[in-house]
C-alpha positions, 0 to 999 in steps of 0.5 A: 756746381756741387750737385754736378759733382756729387750726382755722378759720385752717387751714381757710381756708388749705387752701381757698386751697391747693386752689383754687390746685392746681385752677388748676395742674391745669387744672380748670374752676371748675365741677369740684369735686374730693373734696379740695375737698369734704373741706376744706369739710366740715371747715370746716362741722364746725369752725364748728359750735358743737356739733361742733367739739370732737368727733373726726369723720373725713371721707372723700370719694369721687367726691362721696360723703361719709362721716362717722365719729366722735362727736357729742353729739346727733342734732340736731348730726348732722342739722344737719351733714348738711343743711349738707354736702349743700349743698356743690357737688359733693356727691352723697350724705352717709353719716353713721356718727356715733355718740352720745357 
């Protein structure tokens, strides 16, 4: 139960840290780094009622997101992919998720 409460708190904290880092690095608000995208993807996974308890690894390279790990059904996978594609800066999503 504590994990379910603490994970979203850490995700939100991470977003603030990366937002501050972008300001320090001199990036414009329209530029999105891979680390920011990855943080947002983890937020989507943490808030999904079916995916939050599964081990899902996220790799982002120049806006291309790759998911590896497990889900319990294809509907969960499809829902995650649709939401991730809506993140600003995401060019593509390659899902290598497997059913568990």
